[in-house]
N, C-alpha and C positions, 0 to 999 in steps of 0.2 A: 719539432717538425722539421724534415730535412729540406726538401723541396715542395713549394706551391708553385704549379705551373699555370699561367693564364693564356687561353687561346681563344682566337677570335673566330666567331661563328660565320660572319658573312660581313663584308664590307669593312667598315671602320667603326664598330660599336664604342671604341675608346679604351682598348687593351692596355696602351701604354700609359694612358692617362690615369686610368684606374691602378694600375701597377705602381707608378710614382706618388700618387696620393697615399696609397697604403704604406709606402716605404717612408714616407715623410712622417707618418704617423705611427709608425711600428713601434710595439711596446718592449722589444729586445733587439739584440744587435741582429742587422740584417743586411744580406747582399743582394742587390737588383741587379740581374743579369739580363739584358737585351739580347735574346738569342732569335730575333725574327730575321730569317734568311733575306727577307725584302730590305732590309736596313734600318738601324736604330734611329732615333729621332731626338734623343733627350740631350745630346751634347749641343745640338745646332738649334734646338728649341728652348727647353726650360733653361739649360745652361748658356745660351745665346753664343755658343762658339767662343767661350771666353778661353778655353785651354789652350796651351802651347804644345803644338807636336800631335802626333796620333797617339791614340790611347784606346783600348777595348780588346774586344774579342778576336778581331782581325789580328791584331799585333801578337795576341797570345798564341793563336794558331801558328803564327810563322815561328815563335819562338818555340814551341813544342815539336813541330815538325823538323826545325833546324837542330836543336840541342836537345830536345825531350826533357826541358827544364819547367815543366807547366807549375810545379809547387813552388819554385823559387820566382818564376815571371809573373804569377797570377797577381800578387798583392802590389806590384809595380803598376799593374794596368788599371786600377781602381781608381774611382773618384770620390772623395769624401764629399758627401752632400749635407753633411753637418759639422764642417771642419771647426776645430781638429780633433773631435771626439772619436772619430771613425766608429761611429756605432751604426752608421747608414752609408753603405758603399754601394757604388754604381759600377758595374762593368758595362761601359757602352758596347753597342752593336757595331756590325759592320758598316762602314760609310758607303760602300759601293755595293749594290747586290750581287755584282759579279764576284766579290770576294768571299761569297757563301761556298763557292766551289772548294776553296781551300778550308774552310771551317767544316764543311759536312763530314769528311773523314774521321773528325775528332768530338762529333756529338756524343759518343758513348764514353770518351775518355772524358770530357767535360761533366757529364753525367755523373760518373763515379767519383769525381774530384769534389762536385759541389754537394753530392750527398753527404762526403766525409766532413764538411764545415761544421756541422752540428756537434761533431766530437771534437773540435778543436779547442785550442786554448789562446783566447777565448772562444766560445762557441757562436756560431752565426746561423740564423735562418736564411733560406734563400727564396727567393720570388723569382721567377724565370717568366719573362714576357717571349712567346712563342710566336705571336703574331697570327697570321693564318697559315694554316697546313695546305691550303692548295697553291702551294708554291714549289718552285725548284729547292730540292735540298732541305726539307722539313725537318725539324729536330725532333724526330720520333723517340729516340733514347731517352732525352729529358722528360718527355711526357710519361714513358714507361717507368721511369723512376722516381716520379714525383709521389709524394705522400696524398696530395690533393691536386686534381686538375679542375680548373674552374673554367668553364664554357661561357665566355662572356658574349652577352646578346641583348639588344634591345627587346623590349616586352611587345613589339608590334608584330603582327603577323607574319609579313614577308621575312622579317628576321628570325621569328621563331621557326619557320619553315627551314631556313639554312642552318638553323641551330640543331634541328631534329635530325638532317643529314649528317651534320658534323657529329653529333653524339653516335651515330650508327657506325660512322666511320672508325671513331675512336675505339668504340667497343669490338669492332670487329679486329681491329690492330691488337687491341689487349687480349683478346681471346686467343688469337694466333701465337703471340709472344708469352702467352701465360702469364699476364699481369694479373694478380688477385682483383676480383670485383670490388666495388664499393667506394673507388677514390673519385668519382666523377660529382661535380655539382655544377650548379648554374649560378651566375652572378648577372643579375638583371640590371638594366642602365635605363631609367627614365620612367614615364608612367606607361601605361597600357594594360594589358590582360593582367589578372590577378595572380598573385603567386601560387596559390591553390591550384587553379586551373591550369597554368603552365606546368608545375611539377607533376601533374596528373598525365596531362597528354605526353609530356616528354620522359616520364617516369625516372625523374632525377629530382633529388631534393634542390631547393632553392636556398643558398646559404645567405643571400643578402640582396637588397636592391638599392643602387645607388641614385641619388637623386639626379635630375637634368639641371646641372648647373653650370651653364655657358661662360660664366664670368670666372669661375674657378677653373674650369676646364681649360679656359684660354690662358690663364696665367700658367697653368702646368705645361701647356704646349709651346708657349712662346716666351715665358720667364714673367717675372715680377714678384710681387709679394702675395704668398698663400694666406689666404684666411684661416684662422684657426678651425 
């Protein structure tokens, strides 16, 4: 499975936290790419700003625009979340949302490159944190290239209403760009309406419901020891 993209339906239902939790427990080699134009948060949050020097997709964009050496520069911009095994790697997002302007012209280039990682030696799956789409320079090419797109939403009515609008927007874009149907799924966070009811109303399958777990979420957001 080449790319799994996570996108926020409304507000902040925990897209980055969910993506990081999945990355830390993934069963195969994985790259977690922070592609939220509003900015990444894992470096300053979970990793506590411990890295020396800039790292991530912003630096990668500069290298590609300057020298066209994405294939070479990519691996030097990754952070090993399970050092030194290099089985769970992080591509940090932009630090300043203003940087998204330099990254935006390369979304398609990044999508093509990340898709090819499953055929590499060794192969990697890719989780992409796309954040919210109602921002400047959204990463549409990554969503179109994804094998699965997970719309992350809380299971309460206000959030589900936003999720319904988000789903329609994605479906319109996919139709316009001739993306084959069937790759959209819902990822629920916390209690609320039932899975069957939500799936029926939004006309999408629910792939999972994550528990409301503030203690673990805080560790994933601000650093510390993650419970198994």
